[in-house]
N, C-alpha and C positions, 0 to 999 in steps of 0.2 A: 899656145899650139892648143886650140880645142879639137877633141877626136868626137866622132858623129856618137859613138859609144857613151863617152861621158855625158855629152848633153843629152842622150836620153836617158840615163838612170839618174841624173839631176833632175831633170822633168818628172819622172817616175815618181822622185823621193818629194819634190814639192806637192803633187798630187796626194800621195798618202800623208802628207804633212795635214793638208787640207782638211781631208777625212777624218784624221784622228782629231782635229780641233772639232769639228764638227760633233764626232761621238762622243768627246769631252764635256761639250755643252748641252747634248742631249742628257747624257747621265747625271750632271749636275742637276739640270731643271728638273729630272724625273727622280731621282733618288736621294740629292741632298740640298737643295736649295729649302725644301720646305722642313727638312729636321735639323741636320747640325748647321746650314745655312745661315740661320736665323738667331743663331747663339754669337755673342758678342765674345772676342779671345778673352777677355776676362773672368768670363761667367763658364768658358768651357773647363770641363772636367773630362775624368775619364771614364767617368759613368755614363757620360754622354755617347763615346765609341761603343764604350759595350752595349747597350741599348741599340745602336744603330746597327752593328754585326749580329745582334740578337733576332733584329726584325728580317736584316737580310737571311739569316739562317732559318727562320721560320718559315722564310719565304722558297728555301731549296737553295739560295742562290750562294749561300757562303757553309764553310762548314769547319 
């Protein structure tokens, strides 16, 4: 049995899911792809993460 309210809720969830995916991809392209995204997993160090967050902090986006 499918209720109209349940269907509307599911549809809203799928719309939010599409929007979240679009935002994640946009943020990946804008913030990560050219910085942390170019580092191979075996070469990834905590200093890379520190530098990434330091840059965000300098831009006023993290504290």
